N, C-alpha and C positions, 0 to 999 in steps of 0.2 A: 829667464834669468831671476835669481833670488832677489827679493825686495831690498835686502840690506845692501847688496852690491850695487843695485841701480841707485839707491840713495847716495852712496859714496861717490858716484860718477857725476853728480850734478854740481856744477861749478858756477860761481857768479858770472854775470854777463861780461863780455869783452868791451869795456868802455872806449877803448882805443878804436876799435872798429866802428862803434857808434859815432865817434867824433869824425872819422874818415867819411862815413856816410853823410854826416851833416854837412861836411865841407863840399862834397859833390852836389848835394841838394842846393847849396848856396851858389854853386857855379852855373846852375841851369837858368835858362832864359825866363826869369820871372823875378818879382821882387821877393826878397828873402822872407821865408815863412808864409808866403801867400797861399800855399796849399794846406795850410793849417794842419789838422790832424793826420792827413795823408803822409805828411812829412814825418810825423811822430811814428806812424806805423812802419815806415821804411826804416827808420833808425832802429827801432826795436827789432824788426825782422833781421837786419843785418847783424846786430849785436848778439842775438840769439844764435844765429847761424855761423857767427864768427867769420863772417865773409863781407868784406867792404863793398864787393860788387853786388851783394844781395841777390844772388842768382836764385831763380825759381824754376823748378823742374816739374812740379805737378802738386795737385791738392788731392786730399783724401778725407772722407768722412766716415767715422766709425759710430754706428748706431747699436748700442747695447740694449737687450731686452730681457725683462725678468718679471715674474710675478711676486707678489707680496702677501704674506699671511695676515697682515693688518687689514686687507680688504674685508676680512670677516667682521670688522667692526662697523661696517657700513659707511666708510669714508669716501666712497666713490659713487658717482652717479650712474656708472656703467657696471655691468657684471664682469667678473675676472675673465670670462670667456673671450672678451674683446682682445686680450693680449694675444691669444692664438690667432684670432681672426685678422688682427693687424699684422701679425708675423706673416701670414699668407699674403696679405696685401703688399707688404714689403717685398716678398719674394717674387710676386707677379708684376712689380714695378708701378703699382698704383698709389703708393703713398706720396705725400707732398715732397719729402726729401728725395725720393726717386726721381721725381720730375725735375727738381733742382739740380741734383747731381748730374743728370743728363744735360741739362741746360749749361751748366758751368764746366762740363767735362772733368768732373771730380770722380775719383774712384770711390765706390760706396761699398763699405763692409758692414754687413748686418750680422750681428753675433747674438745667438741665443745663449744667455747666460744661465737660463733656468726658469722657463715658464711651466705652468702646471701640467701641460700635455707635451710629452716628448715626441717630436716628429723626426728624431734623428735617424730612425730605422728606415724611413722613406724621405730622405732629405728634400727640403723645400728650396727650389731654385739655387741661388748662390749663398744661401744662409750658411754661416759658419757656427758650428756647435762647440761651445766651450761650457757645457752645462755642469753646474755645481749640484743642483738638485731641482725638485719641482717647486721652486719658489721658496722664500725665506719663511721662517716661523713668524708668528704674530708678535711684533715688537712691543705691543701694549701689554703682553702677558708674559714676556720672557725675552731673552736675547734673540735677535733676528737671525744671527749666524753663529756657528762655532768659530773657534780660532782658525782651524784648518780650512773652513769655508771662506773666511775673510781673506786669508792669504791667497787662496786659490783664485779668488775673484780679482784681487790686485794684480797678481802675477799674469793672469789671463789678459788684463788690460795692458800691462808692459809688453807682453808677447805680441798683442795686436798692434801696438805702436811700432815695435821693431819690424814687423812684417810689412807695414805700410811704408815705412822708410826704406826698407830693402827693395820695395817696388817702385821707388823713385820719388815718394812724396816728401816735399820740403815744407809743407803746411798741412796740419791735421785738425779737423773739426771733430768735436765729440757731441754726441746726443744720445737720446734714450726713448724707450717707450715701455710702460708697464703700469697696468691698472693699480692705483693706490700709491704709486711711488712718490707723488707730491707730499703725501703724509710722512713718509720716510725722510724726504728732503727737508721739510719743515721742522721736523724733530731734530735733525743734525744741525741745521742752521740756528735753530734756537739754542741748542746746547753749546755750540761753538762761538756765537756771536753775543749771547745773552740777551737777544732781542725777545720780548714776550711772544709766546705762541699766537696770541690773539692778533699780534701785528704782522705775523708772518704767514699764517695759514690762509690759503686762498680757496677759490671754488674748484680748483683741479679741472676735471673734465665737465664740469657744470652743476655743482651742488647748489641746492636752494639754501636759504638762510638757516633753516633747521639743520641741514647737512653740514654747513660750515661750523655751526655751534658744536655739533657732535664731533666733528674732526678736531676742533680746538681741544675739546675735552680729552680726546684720545691722545693727542700729543702731550698735553699736560700730565696726564696719568703715566705715560710712558717715560717722561723726563723724571718724574718722581720716582718711578719704580727703578730706573736705572741710574739714579743720581750718584751712586758710589762707583759707577763704572764709566764715567765720562771724562776721566782725567787725561786720557791720551787719545790720539787719533785712532789708533787701532782698536782700543776698547769701545770708543764711541761708534766706530763703524760696525763692529760686531754686535753691538746693542741695538742700533737704530737703522743701519743701512740695508741697502738692497744689493743683490749680486751685481746688478748693472751699475749701481753707484760705486761699488768697490772697483769694478772694471775700468769706470771712467777715471777714477783716482789713479789707478795704474797706468792708464794711458797718459795722464798728465806727467807722471814721473818718468815714464818711458820716453816720452817725447823730449823732455828737458835733458835726460842723460845723453840723447843723441843730438842735441842742439837743434830741435825742430820746434817751432812755435806751435802751441796748442791753442785752438780757438774754442772757447767754452760756449755752449749754447745758452740755455736759459736756467730757470729756477732749480731744477733737479741737477743739472750739470754743475751749477755753481756750488751745490752742496758737496759734490764729489771733489771739486777743485779746492774747497776749504779743507776737507780732509787731507787731500795730498799736500797742501801748503803747510799743514800742522806737522807732517812727516819730514818736510825739509824747508827751512825758513826762506831760502832763496828762490823757491819754486815759483812765487807769484810773478816774478819778472819774466818767466817763460810763457805766461798765460795771457791771452787777449780775450777779453770778455765781449762776446759778439753784440749783445743787445740787452736792453732793459726790458725784461719780460713784464707783461701785465699780470702775471700770476702772483697773488699774495703779496708778501712784503719783499719782493725780489730787489726793488730799488733800496730798501733799508739795508738789506744784505750786502749790496754792492758798496754802499756808502761806509758800512762797517769794515769792509776790506780796503777801503781807500782807493778804489778803482773806478774808472769812468768807462761805461760800455761804448761801443763804436756806434751802434744804432739805437733808435727808440721808435719802433713801429707798432706799438700796441699788440705785439704777437705774444702768444702763450701756448703754441702748439707743441713745442718739443721736437723730437725727432732729429735735431741738428739743423732745423730750418733756418734759425737765426744765424747759426754758425756758417751755413753755406753762403748767405747773403753777405755776411761780413768778410768771409774769405775772398769773395768776388771783389769786393772793395779794396781789400789789401792787394789783390793781384793787379788791380787797376793802378794803385799807387806805385807798385813796383814797375809796371809798364812805363809810367811817367818817368821814373828814376833812370830806367835804362834807355829810353827812346827820345827823350826831350834833348834838343841841342843845348850846348853850354853857350855862354856869352862869346867865348873865344872861337868856338867852332862855327858859330852862326854870323860872326862878325858884328855882334850887337854890342853897343857901348854899355859898360857897367855903370853902376851908381857913381855920381860925382864925388861924394864924400860919405 
């Protein structure tokens, strides 16, 4: 579905539904508010779904994978070939997110958005191919994507969200994998939040101090090079993004248009969420940020967004792993909402006054 049409379909949350969910929470056999943020998660879920019963029919996780031309600048501790090797690992079920998806019974959708080596002629396992190219161009020396590539990426993410919802998902997590993608994410977050690159750039897959300094310099050079093209979400994404970042932004928009909460993973997924939120101002209400990543300045980026993550476990793996854990917590909150007795049904006396 075209990007412009999806954006038009995103509406503000239903606050009446949120109030109805709050009233039911207050009727359960517990002191009011005693489940803390779990109650907030239920209220948000119900409001996004426009369903006071907050019904849950299944979770799904979309992991988008792509290569980045900026890897040529030496910004990663690992060679670009690792992206292909990890794609094979996802396909064989050996990655961390594969284990979590099985553990929590979430549908896992692994999407090749454009890694350097094309395996689509002999498809790997259940990998879905929505390839735009063999990785982006080097963002430090020119635009990472063309306008057509950017749009293709966003619309592929929208399509993925629609497919997962059609398959029964009422909660979707987004994650990624791609050597050098934390450089792209840091550049996007610096451009959109105005936080200095030195405070945002992290070690990624394990850079030493010299590597981090080099990565900061690359991001600063890219921001200077693209200064005149950072005025809109679309042009920022074209200049600095990755194919998988574009797809995650599209998944955020697609989920919101279908009234399905999107659980955002870590550092790189947050960059995609920021881009999507710049495309539609109401979008942040549809996003649940799963955890505070230990990567770079993720905590600063979340503060700039005015949002509080669900978890803080010192994780920085990516792949949607933080999203999976947070989704399981949301599902637990929904179980409490659905299965706890009310004061009336249990014959328990309510508060005196």
